[in-house]
C-alpha positions as CSV (number, residue, x, y, z in Angstrom):
1,X,68.2,76.3,76.7
2,X,69.5,79.8,76.3
3,X,66.1,81.5,76.1
4,X,64.1,84.1,78.0
5,X,61.6,83.1,80.6
6,X,59.0,85.1,82.5
7,X,57.6,84.1,85.9
8,X,54.1,85.3,86.7
9,X,52.9,84.8,90.2
10,X,51.3,87.1,92.7
11,X,52.9,85.3,95.7
12,X,56.4,86.9,96.3
13,X,57.7,83.8,98.1
14,X,56.7,81.4,95.3
15,X,58.0,83.9,92.7
16,X,61.4,84.0,94.4
17,X,61.5,80.2,94.7
18,X,60.8,79.7,91.0
19,X,63.4,82.4,90.1
20,X,66.0,80.6,92.2
21,X,65.1,77.3,90.6
22,X,65.3,78.8,87.1
23,X,68.7,80.4,87.8
24,X,70.0,77.1,89.2
25,X,68.9,75.2,86.1
26,X,71.3,77.3,83.8
27,X,68.8,77.0,80.9
28,X,68.0,80.7,80.6
29,X,69.8,83.7,79.2
30,X,67.3,86.1,80.8
31,X,64.9,85.6,83.7
32,X,62.1,88.1,84.3
33,X,59.3,88.1,86.8
34,X,56.1,90.0,87.7
35,X,53.2,89.7,90.1
36,X,50.8,91.2,87.5
37,X,49.2,89.3,84.6
38,X,48.4,92.6,83.0
39,X,52.1,93.6,83.1
40,X,52.9,90.1,81.7
41,X,50.7,90.8,78.6
42,X,52.9,93.7,77.8
43,X,56.2,92.1,78.7
44,X,55.7,88.9,76.6
45,X,55.9,90.5,73.2
46,X,58.3,93.3,74.3
47,X,60.9,90.9,75.8
48,X,60.3,88.1,73.2
49,X,59.5,85.7,76.1
50,X,60.1,82.0,75.1
51,X,58.9,80.2,78.2
52,X,56.2,81.3,80.6
53,X,56.2,80.0,84.2
54,X,52.7,80.9,85.1
55,X,50.6,80.7,88.3
56,X,46.9,79.9,87.8
57,X,45.3,81.5,90.8
58,X,45.8,85.3,90.7
59,X,43.3,88.0,91.8
60,X,43.5,90.3,88.8
61,X,43.3,87.7,86.0
62,X,43.9,84.0,86.4
63,X,46.6,82.2,84.5
64,X,44.2,80.5,82.1
65,X,42.6,83.8,81.2
66,X,46.1,85.2,80.5
67,X,46.8,82.3,78.2
68,X,43.5,82.8,76.4
69,X,44.4,86.4,75.8
70,X,47.8,85.5,74.1
71,X,47.9,84.7,70.4
72,X,50.2,83.0,70.1
73,X,51.3,82.1,73.6
74,X,54.9,81.1,74.5
75,X,55.7,77.6,75.7
76,X,54.0,77.5,79.1
77,X,54.5,75.6,82.4
78,X,51.6,76.2,84.7
79,X,52.1,76.4,88.5
80,X,49.1,75.9,90.8
81,X,48.1,74.8,94.3
82,X,45.2,72.9,92.8
83,X,45.5,69.5,91.1
84,X,41.9,69.6,89.8
85,X,42.8,72.2,87.1
86,X,45.0,69.8,85.0
87,X,42.4,69.0,82.4
88,X,41.4,72.6,82.0
89,X,45.1,73.5,81.7
90,X,45.9,71.0,79.0
91,X,43.1,72.5,76.9
92,X,45.6,75.3,76.4
93,X,48.4,73.1,75.1
94,X,50.7,73.8,78.1
95,X,54.1,72.0,78.3
96,X,53.7,70.9,81.9
97,X,51.6,71.4,85.0
98,X,53.3,71.8,88.4
99,X,51.4,71.6,91.8
100,X,52.7,73.6,94.7
101,X,54.8,73.1,96.8
102,X,57.2,72.9,93.9
103,X,60.3,70.7,94.3
104,X,63.4,71.3,92.3
105,X,63.7,67.8,90.7
106,X,60.1,68.1,89.4
107,X,60.7,71.6,88.2
108,X,63.8,70.5,86.4
109,X,61.9,67.8,84.6
110,X,59.4,70.3,83.4
111,X,62.2,72.5,82.0
112,X,63.7,69.5,80.3
113,X,60.4,68.9,78.6
114,X,60.2,72.5,77.6
115,X,63.7,72.3,76.2
116,X,62.9,69.3,74.0
117,X,59.9,71.3,72.6
118,X,62.1,74.3,72.1
119,X,64.8,72.4,70.3
120,X,62.2,70.7,68.1
121,X,60.7,74.0,67.1
122,X,64.1,75.4,66.0
123,X,64.5,72.5,63.6
124,X,60.9,72.1,62.6
125,X,60.5,70.8,59.0
126,X,58.5,72.6,56.4
127,X,54.7,72.1,56.3
128,X,53.2,68.8,55.2
129,X,52.2,68.4,51.6
130,X,48.6,67.7,50.6
131,X,47.9,63.9,50.9
132,X,47.5,62.9,47.3
133,X,45.9,59.6,47.9
134,X,44.5,60.0,51.4
135,X,47.1,57.5,52.5
136,X,50.3,59.5,52.8
137,X,52.0,62.9,52.7
138,X,55.6,64.2,52.6
139,X,57.5,66.1,55.3
140,X,60.9,67.6,54.8
141,X,63.4,66.1,57.3
142,X,67.2,66.2,57.3
143,X,67.3,67.7,53.8
144,X,65.0,65.2,52.2
145,X,61.3,64.7,51.8
146,X,60.1,61.7,53.9
147,X,56.8,59.9,53.1
148,X,54.6,59.5,56.2
149,X,51.8,57.0,55.8
150,X,48.5,58.3,57.4
151,X,47.5,54.8,58.7
152,X,50.7,54.8,60.8
153,X,49.9,58.2,62.5
154,X,48.5,57.7,66.0
155,X,47.6,61.3,66.8
156,X,48.6,65.0,66.4
157,X,49.4,67.5,69.1
158,X,49.2,71.3,68.8
159,X,52.2,73.2,70.2
160,X,51.9,77.0,69.8
161,X,52.6,77.5,66.0
162,X,53.5,73.9,65.4
163,X,51.8,70.5,65.1
164,X,53.6,67.3,66.2
165,X,52.7,64.0,64.4
166,X,53.2,60.9,66.6
167,X,53.6,57.6,64.6
168,X,53.2,54.0,65.6
169,X,57.0,53.3,65.4
170,X,57.7,56.1,67.9
171,X,58.8,58.6,65.2
172,X,57.7,62.2,65.7
173,X,57.5,64.9,63.0
174,X,57.0,68.6,63.7
175,X,55.3,70.8,61.2
176,X,55.2,74.6,61.2
177,X,51.4,75.0,60.9
178,X,48.2,75.5,62.8
179,X,46.0,72.6,63.8
180,X,43.2,74.0,61.7
181,X,45.3,74.1,58.6
182,X,46.6,70.5,59.1
183,X,43.1,69.2,59.9
184,X,41.8,70.5,56.6
185,X,44.3,68.2,54.8
186,X,43.4,65.0,56.8
187,X,40.9,62.3,55.8
188,X,37.7,61.8,57.8
189,X,39.1,59.1,60.1
190,X,41.1,61.8,61.8
191,X,39.1,63.7,64.5
192,X,39.6,66.7,66.7
193,X,39.1,65.5,70.3
194,X,40.6,68.4,72.2
195,X,41.9,71.9,71.6
196,X,45.4,70.4,71.4
197,X,44.8,66.9,69.9
198,X,43.6,65.2,66.7
199,X,43.5,61.4,66.8
200,X,43.4,58.7,64.1
201,X,40.1,56.9,65.0
202,X,41.4,53.7,63.4
203,X,44.2,53.4,65.9
204,X,42.3,54.0,69.1
205,X,42.8,51.1,71.5
206,X,40.3,52.1,74.3
207,X,38.4,55.1,75.7
208,X,38.6,55.5,79.5
209,X,36.7,58.4,81.2
210,X,38.2,61.6,79.7
211,X,41.1,59.9,77.9
212,X,41.8,57.9,74.8
213,X,44.4,55.1,74.9
214,X,46.2,54.9,71.6
215,X,49.5,53.2,71.0
216,X,50.3,52.9,74.7
217,X,49.8,56.7,75.0
218,X,47.0,58.7,76.7
219,X,45.3,61.6,75.0
220,X,42.8,63.9,76.7
221,X,39.3,64.3,75.3
222,X,37.8,67.8,75.7
223,X,34.4,68.1,77.2
224,X,33.0,69.7,74.0
225,X,34.2,66.8,71.8
226,X,33.2,63.9,74.0
227,X,29.7,63.3,72.7
228,X,30.8,63.6,69.1
229,X,33.6,61.1,69.7
230,X,31.1,58.6,71.3
231,X,28.9,58.9,68.2
232,X,31.8,58.5,65.8
233,X,33.1,55.4,67.5
234,X,29.5,54.0,67.6
235,X,29.7,53.3,71.3
236,X,26.6,51.9,73.0
C-alpha cells in the first residue's frame, strides 16, 4: 500500500514503536508522526494523508475529537490503552481498533484491513442508480452495469466518501457516495442504525445487546438509534 500515513500519539515511546512497525510493514511511501492533534489537523490536508494511526487519549484533544473535526477523515486505525472505547470508536467509521500494548502481528492485520479498503476505494464503481421499482438498482462494475436486488442486500457500511453494500451471497459493492445520499434512494425497510451502518430490516436474524446479527455478521447499533430500532422491529 504505497500511501502516506500519519501517526498521532503524545507518548514518544508508543509513537516510535508504531513508526517502527509501519516501516517494517513496507506498506507506506511516506510515514509522518506528531505528538500534537492540532498539528495533525494541519498536516492531514497538507500532506494528503491516506491513513491515520491515531491515539485516543491525548491531553490537548482526544483522538475522537480530532476525527470529529475532520471532514472527510482519512482511513483511520485507532490506538488506545482502553478497550471500553470500541463502540464509541466505531461510531466514527474507523478501519480498526488496537489496544495497547500493540503487537506487530495484530498491527499488521489492521494494515491489511486498511489496504483492502484502500484498494477498493481506488476501483470504486460509479454511484448507484435510483431504484426504479424499489426492488433493484444498477452499479457499474468491471465495465458493465450490474443489477443488485435490494432484498439480497444485508447492510451498508459508510467508509469515508464511500458506501459498501454487503449482499447475502458474500458479494460487496463500493459506491462513491455519502450515506445520506444513498439512504434517500432506499425503500423504507432499510434503516440507519449507526453513524456507519444501514441495515435491511427484512434480513435481520437477531438483536443482541448493542449488535444486530445479520447474515452471520454483526453490526453495531448506535445508542441514538436503539429505541427507534426496537419500535420498528415491534419488539416487546
